[in-house]
Backbone as CSV, one residue per row, in Angstrom:
resi,resn,N_x,N_y,N_z,CA_x,CA_y,CA_z,C_x,C_y,C_z
1,MET,-13.718,-49.056,2.938,-14.429,-47.838,2.527,-14.508,-46.879,3.720
2,PRO,-14.075,-45.659,3.536,-14.160,-44.693,4.623,-15.601,-44.315,4.898
3,SER,-15.921,-44.069,6.140,-17.287,-43.721,6.525,-17.606,-42.291,6.091
4,LYS,-18.941,-42.001,6.065,-19.368,-40.655,5.702,-18.920,-39.633,6.746
5,GLN,-18.868,-40.054,7.999,-18.428,-39.146,9.066,-16.981,-38.725,8.864
6,ALA,-16.146,-39.683,8.446,-14.734,-39.368,8.191,-14.603,-38.398,7.028
7,ASP,-15.442,-38.595,6.003,-15.413,-37.671,4.856,-15.790,-36.265,5.282
8,ARG,-16.823,-36.166,6.114,-17.258,-34.848,6.572,-16.177,-34.171,7.418
9,ASN,-15.523,-34.970,8.264,-14.449,-34.407,9.089,-13.285,-33.912,8.215
10,ALA,-12.966,-34.699,7.178,-11.888,-34.293,6.277,-12.240,-33.005,5.543
11,GLN,-13.516,-32.879,5.108,-13.956,-31.660,4.430,-13.901,-30.452,5.357
12,LYS,-14.284,-30.659,6.641,-14.233,-29.562,7.592,-12.807,-29.100,7.827
13,ARG,-11.874,-30.083,7.937,-10.472,-29.710,8.149,-9.923,-28.946,6.941
14,ALA,-10.303,-29.403,5.723,-9.855,-28.715,4.515,-10.416,-27.301,4.448
15,ALA,-11.690,-27.138,4.846,-12.307,-25.805,4.831,-11.623,-24.878,5.821
16,LYS,-11.279,-25.432,7.017,-10.593,-24.621,8.016,-9.211,-24.184,7.518
17,LYS,-8.492,-25.108,6.872,-7.176,-24.763,6.337,-7.292,-23.686,5.261
18,GLU,-8.317,-23.815,4.398,-8.507,-22.833,3.334,-8.845,-21.463,3.915
19,ALA,-9.708,-21.452,4.952,-10.063,-20.185,5.587,-8.847,-19.544,6.253
20,ALA,-8.019,-20.379,6.898,-6.810,-19.852,7.537,-5.848,-19.292,6.503
21,ALA,-5.716,-19.986,5.360,-4.836,-19.508,4.300,-5.326,-18.178,3.739
22,GLU,-6.655,-18.052,3.572,-7.215,-16.798,3.073,-6.998,-15.665,4.066
23,ALA,-7.147,-15.976,5.365,-6.914,-14.951,6.391,-5.459,-14.489,6.382
24,ASP,-4.526,-15.450,6.237,-3.102,-15.096,6.170,-2.812,-14.243,4.948
25,ALA,-3.431,-14.617,3.815,-3.218,-13.845,2.587,-3.756,-12.428,2.727
26,ALA,-4.936,-12.310,3.377,-5.515,-10.981,3.582,-4.619,-10.124,4.477
27,ALA,-4.095,-10.753,5.542,-3.198,-10.013,6.439,-1.934,-9.580,5.713
28,GLU,-1.412,-10.477,4.865,-0.210,-10.150,4.103,-0.473,-9.009,3.134
29,LYS,-1.662,-9.025,2.475,-2.023,-7.947,1.561,-2.117,-6.623,2.309
30,SER,-2.722,-6.663,3.493,-2.872,-5.444,4.288,-1.513,-4.878,4.677
31,VAL,-0.621,-5.757,5.127,0.727,-5.330,5.497,1.458,-4.781,4.280
32,GLN,1.267,-5.442,3.119,1.926,-4.989,1.903,1.448,-3.581,1.531
33,GLY,0.126,-3.340,1.672,-0.405,-2.018,1.359,0.182,-0.952,2.266
34,VAL,0.281,-1.269,3.575,0.875,-0.325,4.510,2.345,-0.094,4.178
35,ASN,3.060,-1.173,3.845,4.471,-1.046,3.504,4.675,-0.200,2.257
36,LEU,3.806,-0.371,1.263,3.927,0.422,0.038,3.676,1.899,0.321
37,THR,2.709,2.191,1.173,2.445,3.586,1.526,3.636,4.192,2.256
38,GLU,4.180,3.439,3.211,5.357,3.927,3.936,6.546,4.096,2.995
39,LYS,6.692,3.167,2.072,7.789,3.254,1.120,7.659,4.486,0.245
40,LEU,6.426,4.800,-0.186,6.204,5.979,-1.021,6.552,7.251,-0.262
41,VAL,6.145,7.316,1.010,6.459,8.491,1.822,7.964,8.634,2.023
42,GLU,8.629,7.527,2.359,10.075,7.568,2.564,10.814,7.923,1.279
43,LEU,10.350,7.382,0.153,10.988,7.681,-1.122,10.829,9.158,-1.478
44,SER,9.642,9.702,-1.222,9.405,11.125,-1.500,10.318,12.003,-0.648
45,LYS,10.449,11.647,0.634,11.338,12.406,1.513,12.784,12.336,1.041
46,ALA,13.209,11.133,0.640,14.595,10.969,0.194,14.865,11.761,-1.079
47,MET,13.903,11.805,-1.993,14.089,12.544,-3.238,14.178,14.039,-2.992
48,ILE,13.442,14.527,-1.971,13.466,15.963,-1.672,14.701,16.337,-0.870
49,THR,15.003,15.563,0.175,16.157,15.893,1.018,17.479,15.744,0.265
50,GLY,17.500,14.863,-0.735,18.711,14.713,-1.539,18.690,15.519,-2.818
51,SER,17.776,16.475,-2.900,17.627,17.252,-4.127,18.800,18.201,-4.329
52,CYS,18.914,18.658,-5.552,20.007,19.542,-5.934,19.948,20.861,-5.159
53,LEU,18.757,21.406,-4.989,18.618,22.697,-4.308,19.067,22.605,-2.853
54,LEU,18.604,21.578,-2.138,18.971,21.451,-0.725,20.429,21.055,-0.544
55,GLU,21.012,20.454,-1.561,22.410,20.032,-1.449,23.382,21.177,-1.700
56,HIS,23.068,22.032,-2.698,24.046,23.045,-3.112,23.710,24.462,-2.679
57,ALA,22.436,24.764,-2.416,22.082,26.128,-2.007,22.783,26.561,-0.720
58,PRO,22.925,25.686,0.298,23.632,26.123,1.515,25.102,26.485,1.278
59,GLN,25.681,26.062,0.147,27.077,26.376,-0.130,27.254,27.762,-0.744
60,LEU,26.154,28.372,-1.189,26.251,29.658,-1.881,26.807,30.782,-1.010
61,PRO,26.301,30.992,0.213,26.816,32.125,1.005,28.322,32.110,1.172
62,ALA,28.892,30.938,1.428,30.344,30.854,1.616,31.081,31.210,0.329
63,LEU,30.532,30.804,-0.816,31.186,31.112,-2.089,31.131,32.599,-2.407
64,LEU,29.995,33.229,-2.152,29.800,34.622,-2.559,30.382,35.622,-1.575
65,GLN,30.434,35.264,-0.292,30.886,36.221,0.711,32.397,36.208,0.903
66,ASP,33.031,35.111,0.589,34.479,35.007,0.805,35.206,35.746,-0.318
67,SER,35.772,36.899,-0.002,36.488,37.709,-0.998,37.994,37.725,-0.750
68,ASN,38.463,36.781,0.017,39.900,36.698,0.311,40.665,36.350,-0.955
69,PRO,41.582,37.225,-1.417,42.329,36.938,-2.651,43.141,35.651,-2.589
70,GLU,43.584,35.298,-1.371,44.397,34.091,-1.231,43.579,32.826,-1.509
71,LYS,42.259,32.899,-1.325,41.400,31.736,-1.536,40.695,31.783,-2.889
72,LYS,41.117,32.700,-3.747,40.432,32.858,-5.029,40.483,31.581,-5.851
73,GLN,41.644,30.982,-5.960,41.790,29.752,-6.749,41.001,28.595,-6.130
74,GLU,41.011,28.532,-4.813,40.269,27.469,-4.129,38.766,27.614,-4.366
75,ILE,38.279,28.853,-4.274,36.847,29.103,-4.499,36.477,28.813,-5.943
76,GLU,37.341,29.203,-6.877,37.062,28.941,-8.288,37.001,27.436,-8.568
77,SER,37.931,26.699,-7.973,37.932,25.247,-8.154,36.681,24.614,-7.551
78,GLN,36.299,25.062,-6.363,35.091,24.543,-5.720,33.850,24.894,-6.531
79,SER,33.827,26.103,-7.081,32.688,26.539,-7.883,32.550,25.702,-9.149
80,LYS,33.670,25.387,-9.776,33.623,24.555,-10.978,33.114,23.153,-10.665
81,THR,33.505,22.627,-9.513,33.012,21.301,-9.101,31.501,21.325,-8.909
82,ILE,31.007,22.375,-8.247,29.562,22.497,-8.019,28.829,22.687,-9.341
83,PHE,29.402,23.495,-10.239,28.749,23.739,-11.533,28.673,22.454,-12.356
84,ALA,29.728,21.650,-12.300,29.698,20.365,-13.009,28.628,19.449,-12.441
85,ALA,28.482,19.457,-11.105,27.435,18.643,-10.475,26.051,19.139,-10.872
86,LEU,25.883,20.458,-10.955,24.603,21.017,-11.391,24.284,20.608,-12.823
87,GLY,25.311,20.613,-13.676,25.103,20.205,-15.057,24.678,18.755,-15.197
88,GLU,25.182,17.902,-14.297,24.781,16.493,-14.303,23.358,16.295,-13.803
89,ARG,22.991,17.072,-12.772,21.710,16.855,-12.104,20.546,17.573,-12.771
90,LEU,20.792,18.733,-13.377,19.698,19.565,-13.883,19.537,19.478,-15.390
91,PHE,19.931,18.372,-15.956,19.769,18.227,-17.401,18.330,17.824,-17.681
92,TRP,18.009,17.515,-18.962,16.619,17.269,-19.365,15.966,16.139,-18.584
93,HIS,16.765,15.171,-18.144,16.196,13.987,-17.487,15.720,14.266,-16.079
94,ASN,16.166,15.385,-15.476,15.820,15.657,-14.084,15.829,17.158,-13.812
95,PRO,14.998,17.931,-14.506,15.019,19.392,-14.311,14.607,19.818,-12.909
96,LEU,13.899,18.952,-12.178,13.514,19.287,-10.811,14.653,19.068,-9.825
97,GLY,15.749,18.457,-10.291,16.915,18.280,-9.433,16.699,17.335,-8.281
98,LEU,15.834,16.332,-8.453,15.570,15.378,-7.376,16.766,14.451,-7.177
99,ALA,16.731,13.716,-6.065,17.860,12.838,-5.744,18.056,11.756,-6.797
100,GLU,16.974,11.334,-7.443,17.045,10.329,-8.503,16.246,10.815,-9.701
101,PRO,16.684,10.486,-10.914,17.935,9.818,-11.281,19.115,10.778,-11.205
102,ALA,20.246,10.273,-10.776,21.414,11.115,-10.560,22.197,11.372,-11.838
103,THR,22.093,10.483,-12.818,22.849,10.628,-14.061,21.937,10.378,-15.259
104,PRO,22.324,10.884,-16.437,21.524,10.604,-17.644,21.423,9.115,-17.948
105,GLU,22.467,8.354,-17.611,22.437,6.921,-17.884,21.358,6.228,-17.047
106,GLU,21.253,6.599,-15.767,20.216,6.016,-14.917,18.826,6.385,-15.430
107,SER,18.674,7.628,-15.855,17.372,8.066,-16.371,16.994,7.295,-17.633
108,LYS,17.948,7.161,-18.548,17.679,6.431,-19.787,17.311,4.980,-19.494
109,ALA,18.011,4.358,-18.547,17.717,2.961,-18.194,16.304,2.823,-17.640
110,LYS,15.876,3.787,-16.812,14.531,3.735,-16.240,13.458,3.912,-17.305
111,TRP,13.674,4.863,-18.233,12.680,5.087,-19.286,12.592,3.875,-20.208
112,LEU,13.726,3.253,-20.496,13.697,2.041,-21.316,12.994,0.904,-20.571
113,GLU,13.162,0.867,-19.252,12.472,-0.151,-18.450,10.962,0.055,-18.506
114,ILE,10.539,1.308,-18.405,9.104,1.610,-18.500,8.569,1.238,-19.880
115,LYS,9.346,1.550,-20.912,8.924,1.229,-22.278,8.750,-0.272,-22.472
116,GLY,9.575,-1.070,-21.786,9.527,-2.519,-21.968,8.551,-3.238,-21.060
117,LEU,7.812,-2.511,-20.213,6.861,-3.164,-19.316,5.698,-3.767,-20.102
118,GLU,5.250,-4.924,-19.639,4.114,-5.603,-20.282,2.812,-4.931,-19.871
119,MET,1.964,-4.652,-20.844,0.668,-4.031,-20.558,-0.416,-5.103,-20.563
120,ASP,-1.032,-5.305,-19.400,-2.103,-6.305,-19.291,-3.419,-5.693,-18.825
121,MET,-3.471,-4.345,-18.776,-4.679,-3.596,-18.409,-5.159,-3.880,-16.988
122,GLY,-4.264,-4.293,-16.131,-4.607,-4.423,-14.719,-4.711,-5.858,-14.250
123,PRO,-4.499,-6.069,-12.942,-4.595,-7.431,-12.386,-6.032,-7.904,-12.318
124,ARG,-6.217,-9.215,-12.430,-7.542,-9.819,-12.310,-7.728,-10.322,-10.876
125,LYS,-8.773,-9.869,-10.231,-9.024,-10.286,-8.854,-9.587,-11.694,-8.829
126,LYS,-8.934,-12.562,-8.066,-9.357,-13.952,-7.978,-10.532,-14.096,-7.012
127,LYS,-11.236,-15.211,-7.129,-12.353,-15.484,-6.231,-11.859,-15.584,-4.790
128,ARG,-12.649,-15.004,-3.908,-12.373,-15.005,-2.474,-11.099,-14.247,-2.124
129,GLU,-10.533,-13.531,-3.079,-9.309,-12.760,-2.790,-9.689,-11.466,-2.098
130,THR,-9.028,-11.188,-0.993,-9.283,-9.956,-0.259,-8.262,-8.901,-0.649
131,GLY,-8.481,-7.677,-0.173,-7.577,-6.611,-0.522,-7.944,-5.979,-1.846
132,ASN,-7.082,-5.111,-2.316,-7.318,-4.383,-3.563,-6.087,-4.516,-4.451
133,PRO,-6.030,-5.553,-5.297,-4.838,-5.752,-6.131,-4.574,-4.600,-7.093
134,SER,-5.631,-3.930,-7.551,-5.440,-2.797,-8.472,-4.709,-1.654,-7.774
135,LEU,-5.137,-1.324,-6.550,-4.480,-0.261,-5.797,-3.046,-0.649,-5.445
136,ASP,-2.835,-1.925,-5.107,-1.481,-2.386,-4.789,-0.551,-2.230,-5.986
137,ARG,-1.069,-2.548,-7.171,-0.235,-2.414,-8.368,0.082,-0.950,-8.645
138,ILE,-0.911,-0.067,-8.506,-0.673,1.354,-8.731,0.395,1.875,-7.776
139,MET,0.271,1.508,-6.508,1.249,1.962,-5.523,2.634,1.404,-5.818
140,MET,2.699,0.156,-6.254,3.985,-0.472,-6.549,4.684,0.222,-7.720
141,ASN,3.917,0.511,-8.778,4.512,1.172,-9.939,4.879,2.615,-9.645
142,VAL,4.055,3.308,-8.857,4.382,4.689,-8.499,5.655,4.735,-7.656
143,CYS,5.809,3.786,-6.744,7.040,3.719,-5.944,8.256,3.442,-6.822
144,SER,8.081,2.580,-7.818,9.209,2.189,-8.671,9.612,3.292,-9.634
145,TYR,8.636,4.095,-10.078,8.906,5.089,-11.129,8.457,6.483,-10.711
146,LEU,8.591,6.802,-9.441,8.170,8.110,-8.948,8.896,9.274,-9.637
147,PRO,10.220,9.234,-9.825,10.875,10.354,-10.526,10.351,10.552,-11.946
148,GLN,10.066,9.452,-12.645,9.567,9.570,-14.017,8.151,10.144,-14.047
149,TYR,7.301,9.703,-13.133,5.952,10.264,-13.066,6.002,11.743,-12.669
150,THR,6.947,12.120,-11.804,7.088,13.524,-11.423,7.484,14.374,-12.619
151,LEU,8.353,13.840,-13.471,8.734,14.559,-14.682,7.536,14.723,-15.614
152,VAL,6.680,13.705,-15.690,5.458,13.806,-16.498,4.569,14.930,-15.960
153,VAL,4.472,15.041,-14.636,3.675,16.118,-14.030,4.247,17.482,-14.404
154,LEU,5.580,17.622,-14.385,6.212,18.887,-14.754,5.922,19.239,-16.210
155,VAL,6.078,18.273,-17.106,5.802,18.526,-18.526,4.342,18.928,-18.723
156,PHE,3.442,18.242,-18.045,2.014,18.551,-18.141,1.749,19.971,-17.647
157,ALA,2.391,20.357,-16.524,2.203,21.705,-15.981,2.748,22.765,-16.932
158,MET,3.891,22.501,-17.574,4.449,23.458,-18.519,3.560,23.617,-19.743
159,LEU,3.040,22.509,-20.261,2.141,22.583,-21.417,0.861,23.342,-21.058
160,HIS,0.339,23.079,-19.867,-0.867,23.784,-19.435,-0.606,25.289,-19.342
161,ALA,0.536,25.651,-18.743,0.850,27.069,-18.585,1.078,27.749,-19.939
162,PHE,1.767,27.062,-20.846,2.139,27.670,-22.123,0.967,27.726,-23.102
163,LEU,0.161,26.672,-23.140,-0.894,26.587,-24.148,-2.228,27.163,-23.679
164,PHE,-2.526,27.065,-22.388,-3.848,27.444,-21.919,-3.853,28.684,-21.036
165,ARG,-2.705,29.163,-20.633,-2.687,30.396,-19.833,-2.033,31.538,-20.605
166,SER,-0.760,31.401,-20.911,-0.072,32.475,-21.624,1.222,31.938,-22.218
167,PHE,1.578,32.451,-23.407,2.866,32.086,-23.998,4.022,32.620,-23.158
168,PHE,3.735,33.565,-22.283,4.782,34.166,-21.456,4.689,33.703,-19.998
169,ALA,4.017,32.587,-19.758,3.969,32.022,-18.408,5.390,31.699,-17.942
170,CYS,5.638,31.894,-16.672,7.015,31.819,-16.162,7.604,30.410,-16.184
171,LEU,6.799,29.400,-15.864,7.344,28.054,-15.679,8.092,27.521,-16.898
172,PRO,7.507,27.529,-18.103,8.257,26.986,-19.250,9.536,27.753,-19.536
173,TRP,9.479,29.072,-19.397,10.671,29.874,-19.702,11.754,29.683,-18.652
174,LEU,11.379,29.559,-17.386,12.378,29.312,-16.350,13.057,27.964,-16.548
175,CYS,12.276,26.971,-16.972,12.862,25.661,-17.245,13.853,25.753,-18.406
176,LEU,13.496,26.542,-19.424,14.399,26.740,-20.565,15.656,27.487,-20.141
177,TYR,15.501,28.543,-19.341,16.670,29.308,-18.879,17.578,28.442,-18.017
178,GLN,16.988,27.586,-17.186,17.787,26.693,-16.348,18.611,25.747,-17.212
179,LEU,17.983,25.188,-18.234,18.707,24.282,-19.132,19.821,25.012,-19.856
180,ALA,19.528,26.241,-20.314,20.564,27.027,-20.998,21.712,27.357,-20.055
181,SER,21.393,27.602,-18.789,22.420,27.975,-17.825,23.439,26.867,-17.612
182,VAL,22.993,25.614,-17.617,23.931,24.511,-17.405,24.590,24.065,-18.712
183,LEU,23.993,24.421,-19.863,24.565,24.017,-21.141,25.614,25.002,-21.646
184,ILE,25.452,26.291,-21.329,26.438,27.283,-21.765,27.756,27.020,-21.043
185,PRO,28.849,26.846,-21.785,30.127,26.490,-21.144,30.707,27.637,-20.330
186,LEU,31.663,27.296,-19.480,32.334,28.306,-18.667,33.381,29.069,-19.462
187,GLU,33.921,28.436,-20.484,34.950,29.075,-21.300,34.327,29.775,-22.499
188,THR,35.009,30.783,-22.987,34.539,31.529,-24.159,34.467,30.609,-25.373
189,MET,33.358,30.677,-26.099,33.160,29.829,-27.275,33.745,30.492,-28.517
190,GLU,34.336,29.676,-29.383,34.924,30.205,-30.618,33.863,30.807,-31.529
191,GLN,32.647,30.287,-31.482,31.579,30.777,-32.347,31.163,32.201,-31.983
192,VAL,31.258,32.542,-30.685,30.886,33.899,-30.236,31.997,34.456,-29.346
193,PRO,33.134,34.800,-29.939,34.253,35.294,-29.124,33.974,36.638,-28.476
194,GLN,32.974,37.372,-28.971,32.662,38.669,-28.390,31.977,38.553,-27.028
195,VAL,31.554,37.321,-26.659,30.956,37.098,-25.342,32.020,36.473,-24.439
196,PRO,32.621,37.238,-23.550,33.738,36.717,-22.731,33.262,35.879,-21.551
197,LEU,32.840,34.672,-21.837,32.323,33.806,-20.775,33.384,33.475,-19.728
198,SER,34.624,33.347,-20.167,35.680,32.943,-19.236,35.998,34.029,-18.214
199,GLU,35.591,35.274,-18.473,35.869,36.363,-17.536,34.864,36.408,-16.388
200,CYS,33.785,35.660,-16.524,32.779,35.637,-15.455,33.200,34.618,-14.400
201,PRO,33.370,35.027,-13.149,33.732,34.052,-12.101,32.693,32.935,-12.027
202,THR,33.158,31.722,-11.857,32.257,30.561,-11.866,31.247,30.613,-10.731
203,LYS,31.621,31.250,-9.629,30.689,31.281,-8.494,29.404,32.024,-8.848
204,TYR,29.505,33.014,-9.750,28.298,33.736,-10.161,27.449,32.895,-11.107
205,ARG,28.095,32.075,-11.908,27.348,31.147,-12.748,26.606,30.132,-11.882
206,VAL,27.273,29.670,-10.839,26.632,28.739,-9.906,25.442,29.399,-9.224
207,ALA,25.631,30.635,-8.765,24.553,31.353,-8.088,23.368,31.569,-9.023
208,ALA,23.645,31.963,-10.275,22.565,32.199,-11.234,21.792,30.914,-11.506
209,THR,22.506,29.802,-11.645,21.846,28.526,-11.922,20.963,28.094,-10.759
210,ILE,21.459,28.230,-9.536,20.676,27.823,-8.368,19.462,28.727,-8.185
211,VAL,19.622,30.031,-8.437,18.477,30.951,-8.331,17.420,30.604,-9.368
212,LEU,17.844,30.353,-10.610,16.887,29.957,-11.646,16.179,28.652,-11.273
213,HIS,16.937,27.727,-10.719,16.362,26.449,-10.320,15.333,26.633,-9.199
214,GLY,15.675,27.465,-8.215,14.733,27.727,-7.138,13.457,28.403,-7.628
215,LEU,13.601,29.354,-8.544,12.425,30.020,-9.106,11.575,29.042,-9.919
216,MET,12.236,28.156,-10.647,11.493,27.170,-11.435,10.674,26.259,-10.529
217,LEU,11.254,25.813,-9.416,10.515,24.978,-8.462,9.350,25.747,-7.847
218,LEU,9.580,27.022,-7.540,8.528,27.842,-6.956,7.340,27.985,-7.909
219,PHE,7.623,28.274,-9.184,6.542,28.452,-10.143,5.917,27.118,-10.547
220,PHE,6.656,26.035,-10.416,6.070,24.713,-10.641,5.001,24.435,-9.583
221,ALA,5.336,24.692,-8.323,4.358,24.514,-7.250,3.179,25.467,-7.429
222,TYR,3.472,26.709,-7.814,2.410,27.714,-8.027,1.476,27.278,-9.151
223,GLU,2.050,26.804,-10.240,1.238,26.377,-11.387,0.405,25.154,-11.032
224,LEU,1.013,24.200,-10.345,0.339,22.939,-10.055,-0.755,23.094,-8.999
225,LEU,-0.480,23.894,-7.962,-1.406,23.969,-6.835,-2.484,25.037,-7.008
226,TRP,-2.153,26.147,-7.656,-3.093,27.258,-7.704,-3.631,27.573,-9.106
227,MET,-2.790,27.487,-10.116,-3.217,27.951,-11.438,-3.875,26.869,-12.276
228,MET,-3.560,25.620,-12.020,-4.135,24.548,-12.829,-5.563,24.261,-12.398
229,ASN,-6.449,24.183,-13.387,-7.853,23.904,-13.122,-8.015,22.540,-12.454
230,PHE,-9.004,22.439,-11.574,-9.235,21.196,-10.835,-9.460,20.015,-11.785
231,LEU,-10.175,20.250,-12.883,-10.438,19.169,-13.830,-9.155,18.685,-14.492
232,TRP,-8.219,19.623,-14.736,-6.933,19.217,-15.310,-6.135,18.371,-14.315
233,LYS,-6.243,18.705,-13.039,-5.560,17.900,-12.015,-6.129,16.480,-11.981
234,ILE,-7.465,16.383,-12.061,-8.095,15.059,-12.084,-7.637,14.276,-13.311
235,LEU,-7.563,14.951,-14.460,-7.102,14.286,-15.690,-5.665,13.799,-15.535
236,LEU,-4.805,14.629,-14.978,-3.400,14.255,-14.795,-3.260,13.060,-13.858
237,ILE,-3.953,13.115,-12.713,-3.895,11.993,-11.763,-4.458,10.732,-12.405
238,GLY,-5.544,10.886,-13.169,-6.151,9.732,-13.825,-5.233,9.087,-14.840
239,LEU,-4.511,9.895,-15.610,-3.589,9.342,-16.619,-2.449,8.567,-15.962
240,ILE,-1.903,9.121,-14.896,-0.815,8.438,-14.197,-1.321,7.155,-13.553
241,ALA,-2.497,7.222,-12.913,-3.065,6.025,-12.282,-3.399,4.960,-13.328
242,LEU,-3.895,5.395,-14.495,-4.218,4.438,-15.556,-2.978,3.707,-16.044
243,HIS,-1.897,4.441,-16.244,-0.659,3.795,-16.692,-0.119,2.858,-15.617
244,ALA,-0.084,3.338,-14.358,0.448,2.508,-13.271,-0.402,1.250,-13.066
245,HIS,-1.686,1.334,-13.351,-2.576,0.186,-13.202,-2.462,-0.786,-14.371
246,SER,-2.140,-0.274,-15.565,-2.223,-1.078,-16.783,-0.950,-1.864,-17.078
247,VAL,0.173,-1.509,-16.479,1.425,-2.202,-16.789,1.820,-3.112,-15.641
248,ARG,2.341,-4.277,-16.012,2.795,-5.236,-14.998,4.136,-4.782,-14.421
249,PRO,4.279,-4.700,-13.095,5.551,-4.281,-12.500,6.705,-5.175,-12.938
250,ALA,7.873,-4.586,-13.054,9.045,-5.339,-13.509,9.383,-6.467,-12.548
251,SER,9.081,-6.288,-11.263,9.399,-7.307,-10.254,8.358,-8.408,-10.184
252,ALA,7.236,-8.243,-10.910,6.167,-9.239,-10.831,6.498,-10.479,-11.646
């Protein structure tokens, strides 16, 4: 029969191991929180630096200023390549022209992934668990679906501008004009032969699309930062946080 002293020593060793394990878990949670914050910042930077505007706007001066007849075909070919890229990037799935999603297929896959996420209304904090599992989950989901949440913010801003400010607010109409600009073909359409689309140099179509896109981004920031009521901002942040908190991450 083991002595009572041996039992007490064994209990003390077990308690020390449990305390050490909890300390390690707390440190890991803290590091994870810092890593998620850094990841969110890096992801935001990558989405902006790889955006459509920053990628193609610097090419505009060379296209518009070069009037050398010998380079006309080269400029037209380059302009068509840029216009095709704009059409891929500025479609309904990514009107803000962010680095991701780059194609409609990637966007559709992400939205289907969000649709298939399990909803458990948030993580349950275990006894003696340190850290903030709810905040960690929100940060994890926001990092995973930042482009989709950004699109939700844009839609919310457009609805706010159109329904609560004016039917002629700039943001919704600029978004519509941008979409029309990339959808209207470069060649003359048989349905409207009186509109000679093919006679318009492609470089001007590219310039018009980029200008519309830049104006749309400008009015998006204006609507979100200055025109939207503070309570609407709280509601928008709350809805996104509620969704990010309520669904189990795909990697979990």
